[in-house]
N, C-alpha and C positions, 0 to 999 in steps of 0.2 A: 779690706777688710772682709772678715767669713759671714757666710749666711748660710744656715740650715735647712734643705729642702730634700724633700717633700715634709710637709708636716708631721710630728707625730700623731700617730692614731689618738693618743690622748690630749690633743688640743683640737681635735675636731670636733665642731657642732653643727647640728642642722637647723634651719630656720624653721619655725613654728607658724602654720598657717589657721590657729585656731579662730572660732569665732570670738574668744577673749582676746586674743592678738589685735584681730582686726577691730575690735570695738574701741581697744584701747589706741591703735593709731589713729582711728576717725577721730576720736575725742582730742587726741594730743593738738591734732591739724585745727579743728575746730574751736579749741581753745586759745589759739595761738600759743602754746606753749613749746619750752625748749627742752629736750631731756639731752641727759650726756649718754644715755643708751645710743643714739643716734648720732649727734654731734660726735662723740669719740669711738664710734665703730665697735660699740662693746659686743663680744661673741655668743654673751648670754642674752640677749635683747628677747629673743623669741621666748626662750623659757621664763625669763622673769615677767615679760608682758602678758603671756598667757596665765601668769598666777597674780595678775593686777598689781605687779610691783613695779614701780617706776620711779627713775632717780631723775628729780626736775635740776634743770639748769636756768637758773634766774640769773638776771643783771646782762640778758643778751646773749648772741651769739659769738662776739668777737672780745679774744682775749689780749691784755696788754702786755703779755710774755710769750715767747717763743721756744717752749720747751720741744726739742727735736722728735721727741717719742709720741709727740700729743697730735691730735687731728682735728681740733677744735679749731674754728678761724682765727686768722692775726690780723685782722682789720681794727681800723679806727672804730671803736665801739660809740652806741648812741648813748644817750641819757636813760637811765632807768626809767621802767615802765611803771607809774604808779600803781595801775590797776592790775599787775602781775599777782602779787600776793594773795587778793581775794580768786583771781582764776585759778591758782594754784590750790587754794582752800576749797573752792568750789568741784574741782577736777578729785580731790581726795575723797568728799562728802558723796559725789554722785556713784564711785565706784566700791564705795564701804571699805575704802583700805584700811588697814588695822595700822600700817608701818609705811613711813613716809620719808625718804631721803631727797633732802634739798642742797643742791651745791652750787656752784656759779664757776664763770669764767673770772679769771683775776682781774682787778678795776682798779689798778694804780692810778689813774686818773681821777678818781672819784678823792675828793677831800676826807671820807669817812672810810674809803676802800670797798664800800658795799656793804659794810657791817649794820647800816640802819635798814637795809633793803631785807636782809636775813630776818632780823628783829621784828620787821613788820610782816615778813611772812609767816614766821612761827606764830604769832598772835592772831593772824587772821584765821590761820589753820584751827589753832585751839578753840578759838571763840565758835567755831561752826562744829568741830567735833573735837573734844575734849579729851577723849579716850583714845585719839590717835596719837602713838609713839613717832616722834620726830627726830631723826638724824640729820644734823648738819655737818656737812664737809665741806670746810672753809680754806680760801686760801691764806697765804700769812699775814696778811694786814700788814704788811712791812714789819712786824712784830711790834706792832704799837700796842702796849700792854692796856691803854685805856678801852681802845677798840676790842680786845680780846675780851677784856671781863666783861664788858657788856652783851657779848655774844654768850659768854658762860653762864651769866643770868638770864638768857632768854625766855626759859623754861624749856628748851630743848631737853629730849630725852638722852641723847647720845650726840658729842660733838667730837669731830674727826678733823684731823688735818693729816696729810698722806707725806711721810719722808720719802717714799718712792725708791730713793736708790743710795748709795754708798757716797760718802763725801768727795771721794777722787772723781767720781763721774759728774758730780753736780756741774763745773763750770763748763763741761763738754756738752752736757745735754740740757741743762736748766739755767740760762742765761736769765738773769735777773733773780734767780733764788739763791739761797744760801744756805748751806746742810747746819750751820751752828745758830742761824737763825729759826731754822725749823725744828730743833732740837729744843731750843728756849721757846719756841711757840706753844708747842706742846705740854713744857713745863709750866708755862703760864696758864694756859685753859686748866691744867690739873689744879693749880693753886687756888683758881675762884671757882672751879666748879662742883665742889663739895662730893657729893654722892654719885654726882652723874659720869658714866662713864666716859674716858677718853679712848680716842680709837685711833690708829694708824693704819696704812698699808704699804708695802714694799713690793715694787717689781723685781724680780730676780731674771737674769737673761742679759742683761746690758752689758756682761764684761766684768762683773765684780768678782772677788776671791772669796772664798770661803772664811779668810779671816777678816774680809770686809765686812761680810754679812754678818759674822759675829760680834763685831765693833758697832755696826748700826743695833742689833739687840741689845747689847750693852748700855748703848746711849738711851735707848729708849725705855730701857729699866730704871734708869736714872732719873729719866723726866717724869716718871710717875705713869706711862701709857699703862690702860687697862686691856687693850683689846687691839691685836695684832691681825692683820690678814695678810698671807704671802701669797703672791700669784705670779705665773709666769708674763713675762713681757712678750706680746706678739704686737709687731709694726702693724698700723692699721693700712698702710698703704706702702708701695714703694718710694713716696716722698719721705717718709720717716725713717727714724735711726734701725738700720737692721739688726735684728736678733743676733746674739753672740754664742748662745747656748739655749737648748732646751732641755731642762730639769725633767728627770723622770719622776713618776708619783712616789716613789721610793725615796729620792730625795727629799721631795716634800714633807715627806712623814719625818724624815730625819730632821729638818731643820724646825719643824713645829716642835718635836721632843727637845731641841736645844733651846729653843727661845723658852719653854716652859720650866727648862731645868735653871735657865739665867733668873728667872721669876715673874716671868709676864704672865699676869693671873689666865688671859684667855687668848688662845691663838688657833686660828684656821690656815690652814697650808695645803693647798692643792692646785694643779695648773692652771684652771680655768677662774680661779677665785679671782673676783674684783670686789672695790671696796665697798659695794653694795648689793653684792650677790642674795637673791632672795633667799636661797637655802640655808642662807648662814647669817639671817639674823638674828642678833643676842637676845636673849632674854633682859627685858628691863626690867625699870623698877628697883634694881639691887641696893641696896644699904650699906653692903661691905665689900672689901676685895675677895672674901672668902666665898661669897653669893657668886662673884663673877666665875671665879674658878672651878664651880661645882658642875 
C-alpha cells in the first residue's frame, strides 16, 4: 500500500498559541466537554479555536463503530450524560459564539441512537442563546426514518451527515456503515427539513477514482443535498489508514466546478477543509436553493 511523504506544503498547518486558543482549551477541560477538534486530531484546531469556533462531540468519547480513517476512541461507551446539553449551552453563551457545530460518536447501542440527546442539546442552546445558528452533524441512526425526522424538526439551522467516501471503499474503511443507507439518510433529512440546508462532506485521497467521485456527486444531487464540503484525507496517526493520494489545490478547484455543474447548490473544496471549518461556515436562514448558491 502506497503512502506519500513528505506532506505537500498545502496540507501543513501551524499550531496557534493565541490567548483565545488557550481560553477555549481551558474552558473545554473545565466544562468537561469533548470536541471533535481534539478527538479526531483536526489540523485546523489552532485556527478554529483562535476564532472561538468549536465542534462539540456529544454522547461520550467512545464510538460503537471502527472506521479505519478515524482517530476517535473505540471502547465500550458510557450512558449519555444528562448534564451535557446544558454545559454545551453554557459554553456557547460564555464565549458569545454565533455559530455552533454539534456532532457525536455513533451510538448504535442506544435505543434512540442518541437522537434525543441531540434534540436536548439544541433545545438547551436555543433557550439560552436563541440567535445562535446551530449545525448538527449526525451519525446515520441506522437509517431509522422516525429518528431522522425528529432531528430534522429539532430547530437546528443546518443538518449534516457525511458521505465520507466512494461506495467501493465503504466495506474496507467503514465497517458498520453502508453507502446506500448514507444516501438514503441524506434524502430523508431533506424530505423533512423544509428550508433547512442539508449538508455533507467527502474526504478524498483514500484510493477513490475520478469516476467514483463523480458517482458520489450524482448521488448527492439526487438526494437533494444543499451543501457539499470536499477535503483531503489526512491519516491522524500511523494506526489509521494511510493516505493514497494528495490532491493539488487545482484538482480541488476542478472538483468544485464539477459538483456545481452537476447541480449541488453550494460547494466548498480545498485540501484542509473539514466538515465544520470556521472559515467556511455557510450563511444561514436561507429560504430557497437559489439563496444557497448565491
